[in-house]
C-alpha positions in Angstrom: -62.2 66.3 -29.5 -60.2 63.3 -28.7 -62.9 62.0 -26.4 -65.4 62.2 -29.2 -63.2 60.4 -31.6 -62.7 57.7 -29.0 -66.5 57.5 -28.4 -67.1 57.4 -32.3 -64.5 54.6 -32.8 -65.9 52.6 -29.9 -69.4 52.9 -31.1 -68.3 51.9 -34.7 -66.5 48.9 -33.3 -69.5 47.9 -31.2 -71.8 48.2 -34.1 -69.6 46.3 -36.3 -69.1 43.5 -33.7 -72.8 43.3 -33.0 -73.9 43.1 -36.5 -71.3 40.5 -37.4 -72.5 38.3 -34.4 -76.0 38.4 -35.4 -75.3 37.6 -39.0 -73.2 34.6 -37.9 -75.6 33.3 -35.2 -78.7 33.4 -37.6 -76.9 30.7 -39.6 -76.6 28.7 -36.2 -80.1 29.2 -35.0 -82.7 26.4 -35.3 -86.4 27.1 -34.9 -88.7 24.3 -33.9 -92.4 24.9 -34.1 -94.3 23.1 -31.4 -98.1 23.0 -30.6 -97.6 25.7 -27.9 -95.2 28.0 -30.0 -91.6 28.2 -31.2 -88.5 27.1 -29.7 -85.3 28.7 -30.8 -81.9 26.9 -30.3 -78.6 28.2 -30.7 -76.4 25.7 -32.3 -72.7 25.3 -31.3 -70.6 24.4 -34.3 -67.6 25.5 -32.4 -67.8 22.4 -30.2 -69.7 19.8 -32.4 -69.2 20.8 -36.1 -70.1 17.6 -37.6 -73.2 17.1 -35.6 -74.4 20.6 -36.0 -73.9 20.2 -39.8 -75.9 17.1 -39.9 -78.8 18.6 -37.8 -78.9 21.7 -40.1 -78.9 19.6 -43.2 -81.7 17.4 -41.9 -83.7 20.5 -40.9 -83.1 22.2 -44.3 -84.4 19.1 -46.0 -87.5 19.0 -43.9 -86.6 15.7 -42.5 -87.4 16.9 -38.8 -91.0 18.0 -39.8 -93.8 16.1 -38.0 -91.2 13.9 -36.0 -92.6 12.8 -32.7 -91.1 13.4 -29.2 -91.2 9.5 -28.6 -89.5 9.6 -25.2 -90.3 12.2 -22.6 -89.3 12.0 -18.8 -90.4 14.5 -16.4 -87.6 16.5 -14.8 -85.1 14.9 -17.2 -85.5 15.4 -21.0 -87.6 15.2 -24.1 -86.2 13.2 -27.0 -87.0 13.4 -30.7 -85.4 13.3 -34.1 -86.0 9.7 -35.3 -86.7 10.6 -39.0 -86.7 7.0 -39.9 -89.6 5.8 -37.7 -90.9 9.0 -35.9 -92.5 10.9 -38.8 -96.2 11.2 -37.7 -97.4 12.0 -41.2 -95.2 9.6 -43.2 -94.5 6.1 -42.0 -94.9 6.6 -38.2 -94.0 3.4 -36.4 -94.5 4.1 -32.6 -93.1 0.8 -31.5 -89.9 1.5 -33.5 -89.6 5.2 -32.8 -86.3 5.9 -31.1 -84.5 3.0 -32.9 -83.9 4.8 -36.2 -81.9 7.6 -37.7 -81.6 9.0 -41.1 -80.1 8.3 -44.4 -77.0 10.0 -43.3 -74.0 8.2 -41.6 -73.6 7.9 -37.8 -71.2 10.4 -36.4 -68.1 10.1 -34.4 -68.6 11.6 -31.0 -67.7 15.3 -30.4 -67.7 15.4 -26.6 -67.0 18.8 -24.8 -66.7 20.2 -21.4 -70.0 22.0 -22.0 -72.3 20.8 -19.2 -75.9 19.4 -19.6 -78.0 22.0 -18.0 -81.7 23.0 -18.4 -82.2 23.8 -22.2 -79.1 21.9 -23.4 -79.6 19.9 -26.6 -77.7 16.6 -26.8 -77.4 14.1 -29.5 -79.0 10.7 -28.5 -77.0 7.6 -29.4 -76.8 3.8 -28.6 -74.2 2.2 -26.4 -71.6 3.1 -28.8 -70.3 6.8 -28.5 -70.0 7.0 -32.3 -73.5 6.2 -33.0 -75.3 9.7 -33.0 -77.2 10.3 -36.2 -80.3 12.3 -36.2 -82.1 12.0 -32.7 -81.4 14.5 -30.1 -82.8 15.6 -26.7 -83.8 18.7 -24.9 -83.0 18.9 -21.1 -85.7 20.0 -18.7 -83.2 20.1 -15.8 -79.5 19.6 -15.2 -78.0 16.3 -16.0 -74.4 16.2 -14.8 -74.2 12.5 -15.1 -74.3 13.1 -19.0 -71.4 15.5 -18.9 -68.6 14.3 -21.4 -70.7 11.1 -22.3 -73.0 12.7 -25.1 -72.4 15.3 -27.7 -73.8 18.8 -26.9 -75.0 20.6 -30.1 -76.7 23.7 -28.7 -79.0 25.3 -26.1 -82.5 26.8 -26.1 -82.4 30.5 -26.1 -86.1 31.2 -26.5 -89.3 29.2 -26.0 -88.3 26.8 -23.1 -91.7 27.4 -21.7 -93.0 25.6 -24.9 -90.6 22.7 -24.2 -91.9 22.4 -20.7 -95.4 21.8 -22.2 -94.4 18.7 -24.3 -96.5 15.7 -23.4 -94.9 13.5 -20.9 -94.3 9.7 -21.4 -95.0 6.8 -19.2 -92.5 6.6 -16.3 -93.0 2.8 -16.0 -92.1 2.5 -19.8 -88.9 4.5 -19.9 -90.7 7.7 -21.0 -92.4 6.2 -24.0 -95.2 8.5 -25.2 -98.6 7.3 -26.4 -100.1 9.7 -28.9 -96.9 12.0 -28.6 -96.5 15.6 -29.4 -94.4 16.4 -32.5 -92.0 19.0 -34.0 -94.5 20.5 -36.3 -91.7 22.2 -38.4 -88.0 22.8 -37.9 -85.9 25.2 -39.9 -82.6 26.8 -39.9 -82.7 30.4 -38.8 -85.3 32.3 -36.7 
C-alpha cells in the first residue's frame, strides 16, 4: 500500500510540474510564420528579461509582421526585426533595412554565458553593447566568437528546417538580400 501511495504522489507531482511548465513556457514562446512554415522560439526571460519583454511587446503589437530578413549569411545567421525600415508592406526601405529599430528605447546589454549554437536567437546591435532594440538574428551554425558579446534571447525549438530555407544574401555585400524573405507574422505563444 505504501508503494502505491508513493507512486500516486509521484504521478501527482509530475503532473503538477509538467502542467506548470507548459503554462509558463507558452507565455515565453514566439511563433514566426515563414513562407515554408512556422518557427517556434523558446524565449529566455531568465537570462535577458528586458530584451525578451521588448520582443514580446513588439510581436504582440504586430510590429514584426512582414519584416524582411535583410541580412542572411550562409553558414552563419539570418537577421531580421528592423521594424522601422524593414516592413515589406509599409514603408520598406531596402537600402536602410538593418539600420533602424522601433519606437521603443535601446536596451542595456544582458550578456550571459549561454553559447551561440545552431538555432540560438541573439539581439543585433551596433558597436555599442547597449544599442539592441528590435533586430535579432537566428544562428544557422555555432558562432563561439559571439559568446558574451551579444544578448541571447532564446532558441528555436521547432521549425529550424524552415529557417534553413530563408533566402540567402550576397556574400560580397555582407549578406544583404535582394527581394528578401520576410516574417509573414509573429505572435507570442504557439
